[in-house]
SEGU-841941 format. One record per atom (N, C-alpha, C): x, y, z. Coordinates in steps of 0.02 Angstrom, whole numbers, padded with zeros to 5 digits, always signed. Example, Ala and Ser with C-alpha at 12.3 -4.5 7.8 and 13.67 -1.06 7.14 Angstrom:
<nodes>
+00660-00284+00390/+00615-00225+00390/+00660-00165+00390/+00642-00112+00354/+00684-00053+00357/+00645+00002+00394/
</nodes>
This chain:
<nodes>
-00506-00434+00724/-00483-00417+00790/-00462-00344+00794/-00466-00316+00853/-00439-00249+00863/-00365-00252+00883/-00331-00197+00882/-00261-00196+00905/-00255-00222+00976/-00301-00199+01019/-00298-00219+01089/-00308-00294+01098/-00351-00325+01060/-00362-00397+01064/-00298-00435+01046/-00263-00413+00993/-00199-00444+00975/-00149-00436+01033/-00145-00376+01058/-00097-00363+01113/-00114-00407+01174/-00177-00411+01193/-00195-00451+01253/-00184-00524+01243/-00202-00550+01184/-00191-00621+01171/-00119-00638+01174/-00075-00595+01145/-00004-00605+01147/+00022-00605+01220/-00002-00557+01259/+00020-00552+01329/+00000-00615+01369/-00060-00642+01354/-00080-00703+01389/-00035-00761+01372/-00013-00765+01309/+00033-00819+01289/+00100-00813+01325/+00120-00752+01339/+00185-00740+01374/+00176-00751+01448/+00114-00745+01474/+00102-00751+01546/+00107-00684+01583/+00094-00630+01546/+00099-00562+01575/+00029-00534+01584/+00023-00483+01628/-00040-00453+01641/-00065-00416+01577/-00129-00426+01562/-00159-00394+01502/-00184-00325+01516/-00180-00304+01579/-00205-00236+01598/-00147-00188+01614/-00087-00213+01620/-00030-00169+01635/-00014-00126+01577/-00011-00061+01590/+00006-00013+01536/+00076-00025+01511/+00123-00043+01554/+00191-00056+01533/+00194-00114+01484/+00160-00168+01503/+00163-00228+01459/+00125-00215+01394/+00070-00179+01397/+00033-00164+01335/+00074-00118+01289/+00110-00071+01318/+00153-00028+01277/+00207-00068+01242/+00237-00115+01279/+00289-00156+01250/+00262-00201+01194/+00203-00229+01207/+00171-00272+01154/+00153-00232+01092/+00131-00170+01103/+00113-00126+01045/+00175-00110+01004/+00231-00099+01038/+00293-00086+01000/+00310-00148+00956/+00302-00207+00986/+00315-00269+00949/+00265-00279+00893/+00202-00258+00905/+00152-00263+00852/+00174-00222+00790/+00200-00163+00804/+00223-00121+00747/+00283-00155+00709/+00326-00191+00746/+00380-00227+00714/+00351-00284+00671/+00306-00322+00700/+00279-00380+00665/+00238-00361+00604/+00199-00308+00608/+00161-00288+00548/+00207-00269+00490/+00263-00237+00508/+00311-00220+00456/+00344-00283+00426/+00358-00331+00469/+00385-00396+00445/+00336-00430+00398/+00273-00433+00419/+00220-00465+00379/+00212-00429+00311/+00209-00362+00312/+00196-00326+00252/+00254-00331+00202/+00313-00348+00225/+00372-00353+00180/+00378-00422+00149/+00334-00469+00166/+00343-00538+00142/+00322-00548+00070/+00280-00504+00042/+00253-00515-00025/+00223-00450-00048/+00203-00449-00114/+00161-00397-00138/+00088-00419-00123/+00064-00401-00064/+00000-00425-00040/-00059-00392-00078/-00109-00432-00095/-00166-00405-00130/-00203-00354-00087/-00200-00362-00023/-00239-00318+00023/-00202-00251+00036/-00145-00241+00008/-00111-00178+00014/-00115-00133-00047/-00152-00161-00099/-00167-00119-00157/-00232-00082-00142/-00230-00015-00148/-00286+00026-00125/-00302+00079-00179/-00353+00119-00167/-00369+00172-00212/-00400+00230-00171/-00395+00290-00201/-00423+00349-00169/-00435+00402-00224/-00458+00460-00201/-00471+00517-00248/-00454+00583-00214/-00444+00634-00256/-00439+00701-00232/-00470+00746-00284/-00494+00806-00265/-00525+00853-00309/-00477+00911-00321/-00469+00930-00384/-00421+00982-00402/-00450+01051-00386/-00407+01100-00379/-00424+01170-00370/-00396+01210-00428/-00432+01260-00449/-00408+01304-00505/-00338+01331-00487/-00291+01324-00534/-00226+01353-00525/-00181+01318-00477/-00202+01262-00447/-00159+01225-00400/-00128+01166-00434/-00063+01161-00433/-00028+01108-00471/-00009+01048-00426/+00005+01061-00362/+00033+01009-00317/-00020+00984-00270/-00022+00917-00261/-00074+00887-00218/-00041+00831-00178/-00063+00823-00114/-00041+00767-00074/-00085+00708-00082/-00057+00649-00083/-00096+00587-00087/-00111+00562-00016/-00145+00505-00011/-00165+00478+00054/-00104+00466+00099/-00117+00466+00162/-00061+00461+00212/-00024+00394+00210/-00056+00341+00184/-00026+00275+00183/+00000+00255+00114/+00011+00303+00069/+00037+00285+00003/+00112+00271+00008/+00128+00210-00017/+00198+00190-00024/+00221+00197-00096/+00178+00173-00142/+00194+00175-00214/+00134+00196-00254/+00133+00257-00282/+00079+00274-00328/+00082+00231-00389/+00025+00207-00414/+00024+00160-00471/-00005+00188-00534/-00063+00220-00530/-00097+00247-00590/-00145+00300-00569/-00160+00344-00620/-00205+00400-00608/-00255+00403-00665/-00314+00430-00651/-00363+00443-00702/-00409+00500-00681/-00430+00540-00730/-00477+00595-00717/-00547+00568-00727/-00581+00557-00670/-00648+00529-00673/-00697+00576-00704/-00689+00641-00691/-00734+00691-00717/-00732+00698-00791/-00670+00702-00819/-00660+00709-00890/-00655+00640-00926/-00655+00587-00890/-00657+00519-00918/-00597+00504-00961/-00535+00512-00932/-00475+00492-00968/-00421+00471-00918/-00375+00430-00943/-00319+00413-00900/-00269+00469-00899/-00225+00468-00850/-00173+00518-00844/-00105+00481-00840/-00061+00498-00885/+00004+00466-00891/+00052+00494-00837/+00092+00450-00809/+00142+00471-00759/+00206+00490-00800/+00231+00549-00787/+00294+00574-00817/+00343+00594-00763/+00405+00606-00780/+00454+00628-00731/+00446+00703-00719/+00468+00726-00662/+00468+00795-00646/+00512+00836-00694/+00565+00803-00718/+00610+00836-00766/+00573+00850-00833/+00531+00802-00854/+00494+00811-00914/+00444+00868-00906/+00410+00873-00849/+00365+00928-00837/+00402+00994-00842/+00460+01000-00809/+00496+01062-00810/+00521+01079-00880/+00540+01029-00919/+00564+01041-00987/+00508+01069-01030/+00448+01041-01020/+00389+01062-01063/+00362+01129-01040/+00368+01144-00974/+00336+01204-00947/+00382+01232-00893/+00438+01263-00910/+00486+01285-00861/+00459+01329-00806/+00413+01375-00823/+00385+01419-00771/+00318+01394-00741/+00298+01335-00761/+00236+01303-00735/+00178+01350-00742/+00170+01379-00801/+00116+01427-00814/+00059+01400-00857/+00072+01344-00890/+00022+01316-00937/-00037+01287-00897/-00096+01305-00916/-00157+01281-00882/-00200+01244-00933/-00247+01201-00906/-00291+01163-00949/-00316+01103-00914/-00336+01053-00955/-00359+00989-00928/-00298+00948-00911/-00286+00935-00847/-00227+00899-00826/-00228+00828-00855/-00175+00813-00893/-00171+00748-00925/-00110+00707-00902/-00065+00739-00864/-00003+00704-00841/+00007+00714-00767/+00043+00666-00738/+00057+00669-00665/+00132+00658-00656/+00163+00699-00616/+00234+00691-00600/+00239+00679-00525/+00272+00625-00507/+00282+00610-00435/+00333+00660-00407/+00314+00695-00357/+00353+00752-00334/+00388+00742-00268/+00396+00678-00248/+00430+00663-00184/+00380+00667-00128/+00403+00684-00067/+00359+00688-00009/+00359+00757+00019/+00302+00774+00051/+00296+00838+00084/+00341+00840+00145/+00380+00893+00153/+00429+00896+00206/+00397+00904+00275/+00334+00924+00276/+00300+00933+00340/+00261+00872+00360/+00225+00842+00312/+00180+00787+00329/+00210+00717+00314/+00257+00716+00267/+00285+00651+00246/+00242+00617+00195/+00187+00648+00172/+00143+00618+00122/+00173+00625+00053/+00161+00578+00008/+00182+00581-00060/+00144+00637-00097/+00181+00680-00134/+00150+00734-00172/+00158+00722-00247/+00109+00747-00284/+00112+00743-00357/+00099+00811-00386/+00128+00824-00445/+00112+00885-00485/+00070+00862-00545/+00017+00902-00558/-00023+00890-00619/-00003+00936-00673/-00005+00910-00734/+00015+00951-00794/-00034+00935-00851/-00059+00988-00882/-00055+01058-00864/-00086+01074-00797/-00071+01133-00773/-00101+01156-00708/-00177+01158-00716/-00216+01126-00673/-00288+01121-00683/-00324+01190-00686/-00369+01197-00734/-00411+01258-00738/-00483+01242-00727/-00496+01181-00702/-00565+01161-00685/-00567+01137-00612/-00595+01176-00570/-00594+01160-00498/-00642+01108-00474/-00672+01071-00519/-00719+01019-00500/-00696+00949-00520/-00641+00942-00556/-00619+00877-00578/-00597+00834-00520/-00620+00771-00521/-00602+00720-00471/-00549+00673-00501/-00493+00672-00469/-00439+00627-00493/-00438+00566-00447/-00445+00507-00480/-00441+00443-00445/-00370+00414-00456/-00347+00378-00405/-00281+00349-00413/-00278+00283-00374/-00237+00237-00400/-00223+00174-00366/-00151+00178-00339/-00141+00140-00283/-00076+00142-00252/-00067+00078-00212/-00002+00065-00196/+00016+00013-00147/+00032+00047-00082/-00001+00022-00030/+00002+00058+00035/+00056+00028+00082/+00056+00056+00141/+00097+00029+00196/+00056+00030+00261/+00078-00006+00311/+00045-00008+00375/+00078+00042+00421/+00042+00094+00443/+00074+00144+00487/+00084+00118+00558/+00127+00152+00595/+00138+00134+00665/+00073+00146+00703/+00056+00100+00749/+00001+00107+00794/+00023+00137+00861/-00022+00176+00892/-00012+00200+00959/-00073+00181+01000/-00073+00203+01064/-00128+00184+01109/-00196+00209+01086/-00196+00263+01048/-00262+00287+01023/-00292+00240+00973/-00253+00194+00945/-00278+00146+00896/-00300+00081+00926/-00296+00073+00991/-00308+00007+01022/-00379-00020+01008/-00428+00023+01005/-00496+00000+00994/-00514-00009+00920/-00466+00008+00877/-00481+00005+00805/-00473-00065+00778/-00513-00083+00726/-00509-00147+00694/-00448-00150+00650/-00414-00207+00651/-00355-00218+00607/-00376-00235+00536/-00440-00247+00526/-00463-00272+00460/-00445-00227+00404/-00439-00160+00415/-00423-00116+00358/-00350-00117+00341/-00308-00149+00385/-00238-00153+00372/-00214-00222+00356/-00243-00271+00391/-00221-00344+00385/-00282-00385+00383/-00291-00429+00332/-00351-00471+00328/-00353-00521+00386/-00413-00546+00400/-00423-00590+00459/-00380-00653+00454/-00367-00678+00396/-00329-00739+00389/-00256-00728+00412/-00231-00667+00412/-00162-00651+00431/-00158-00632+00505/-00212-00609+00536/-00210-00580+00602/-00182-00628+00656/-00195-00693+00654/-00165-00737+00704/-00090-00734+00703/-00060-00722+00644/+00013-00717+00639/+00039-00659+00681/+00001-00606+00687/+00021-00548+00727/+00024-00569+00802/-00024-00607+00824/-00025-00630+00893/+00038-00669+00908/+00051-00720+00865/+00111-00763+00876/+00176-00725+00868/+00177-00675+00824/+00238-00638+00813/+00253-00593+00873/+00202-00560+00900/+00212-00517+00959/+00234-00560+01019/+00199-00618+01027/+00217-00661+01082/+00288-00688+01078/+00310-00706+01017/+00376-00732+01008/+00430-00679+01027/+00418-00617+01005/+00467-00564+01022/+00469-00551+01097/+00410-00551+01129/+00408-00539+01201/+00440-00597+01239/+00429-00658+01217/+00461-00715+01251/+00538-00713+01243/+00561-00688+01184/+00633-00680+01176/+00660-00630+01226/+00622-00576+01235/+00643-00524+01283/+00649-00552+01353/+00603-00599+01369/+00602-00625+01438/+00646-00689+01444/+00682-00706+01392/+00728-00761+01395/+00698-00830+01380/+00636-00834+01360/+00604-00897+01344/+00615-00912+01271/+00675-00935+01254/+00691-00947+01183/+00652-01007+01155/+00641-01057+01196/+00602-01114+01170/+00530-01094+01154/+00500-01056+01200/+00431-01033+01188/+00429-00987+01128/+00480-00945+01120/+00482-00899+01064/+00485-00938+00999/+00525-00993+00999/+00530-01033+00939/+00465-01065+00922/+00428-01088+00969/+00363-01119+00956/+00314-01067+00925/+00312-01009+00955/+00267-00956+00929/+00288-00933+00859/+00353-00930+00847/+00378-00909+00781/+00357-00961+00729/+00358-01025+00750/+00336-01078+00705/+00262-01072+00688/+00223-01054+00739/+00151-01045+00728/+00139-00985+00682/+00178-00932+00691/+00171-00875+00647/+00185-00894+00575/+00238-00932+00563/+00256-00951+00494/+00203-00997+00463/+00173-01039+00504/+00118-01082+00480/+00061-01040+00453/+00043-00989+00490/-00012-00944+00469/+00009-00906+00405/+00071-00883+00404/+00096-00847+00346/+00096-00887+00283/+00110-00952+00289/+00110-00994+00230/+00041-00999+00200/-00011-01003+00242/-00079-01006+00218/-00097-00941+00185/-00075-00885+00214/-00090-00818+00186/-00055-00810+00118/+00006-00834+00112/+00042-00828+00049/+00007-00870-00006/-00018-00927+00013/-00055-00969-00035/-00117-00932-00060/-00154-00900-00013/-00213-00864-00033/-00192-00805-00076/-00139-00773-00060/-00116-00713-00097/-00101-00731-00170/-00074-00792-00181/-00056-00813-00248/-00119-00832-00288/-00174-00849-00254/-00234-00870-00288/-00288-00817-00295/-00276-00757-00270/-00328-00708-00264/-00348-00678-00332/-00307-00685-00383/-00322-00655-00447/-00370-00696-00490/-00392-00755-00464/-00442-00794-00500/-00415-00817-00567/-00455-00809-00621/-00434-00832-00687/-00402-00777-00730/-00375-00725-00695/-00341-00672-00734/-00287-00701-00778/-00282-00676-00839/-00229-00695-00887/-00172-00647-00881/-00111-00675-00881/-00050-00631-00878/-00015-00628-00943/-00045-00653-00997/-00015-00647-01064/-00013-00573-01085/+00039-00555-01121/+00042-00486-01144/-00011-00475-01197/-00047-00419-01193/-00104-00406-01237/-00081-00377-01304/-00124-00385-01354/-00113-00355-01419/-00140-00283-01419/-00115-00243-01465/-00137-00174-01468/-00207-00167-01497/-00233-00220-01529/-00297-00215-01562/-00355-00249-01523/-00342-00264-01458/-00396-00296-01420/-00430-00247-01374/-00418-00182-01384/-00449-00131-01341/-00413-00116-01278/-00357-00152-01263/-00318-00140-01203/-00244-00136-01226/-00224-00077-01249/-00159-00067-01281/-00103-00069-01228/-00060-00119-01231/-00004-00124-01186/+00062-00125-01222/+00063-00097-01283/+00125-00090-01320/+00149-00152-01354/+00106-00201-01368/+00126-00262-01403/+00085-00271-01465/+00114-00286-01519/+00078-00300-01580/+00111-00356-01620/+00075-00386-01667/+00102-00440-01705/+00078-00430-01777/+00122-00436-01826/+00103-00432-01897/+00147-00478-01937/+00118-00512-01985/+00155-00557-02029/+00193-00515-02079/+00259-00526-02086/+00299-00489-02134/+00301-00524-02202/+00307-00485-02256/+00314-00514-02321/+00380-00551-02326/+00380-00602-02367/+00444-00642-02378/+00431-00714-02367/+00486-00750-02366/+00480-00822-02355/+00537-00847-02312/+00526-00904-02281/+00578-00933-02240/+00626-00972-02284/+00689-00972-02268/+00736-01013-02307/+00780-01053-02259/
</nodes>
């Protein structure tokens, strides 16, 4: 569904005009509230994303995608190696004047850009190869929608199985505003019914993935090892 389809379906449930700019603006405001409610319910599989950026010679600081909430991991695709995340204090301690250049092997989360609000990172050493592509994974967030987004598909933000919950959520909030508490309760119940199905799918999405801690000798070193010690039990 598009944003506008959610807005119009919700307005029909409330009994309001689907063409009134005032009512659509109100429903859009509620849509932004409901998407934040939905996104806070779980660590949703559909909010894990990935992106890339290309480094520039001598540039240490880079902005990540606009919807980054939590950076998770980084790797240099060009040089074929992972990049470890370190603290900004560690970077400063190793290179106080930020003059060391080379193949960037570390990433420090640098807060947010004061102008754009995007998450920024510092690479260390400062890149000296202007063609390296850095790939990263992150957990995203759903940005606020405005009228320019009405024709856009919600699929890139919320999967189709969850979208009916947005309709019921917007309708419930609008009915509360209009004093229809009984109708709001019914729609809230419908929203929760959809959310329960979505949470069930979210728990099953990993298939047969194993969550056991890995050994260091299986090719995927996660800091766990086992060795039999000499001696005997008594």
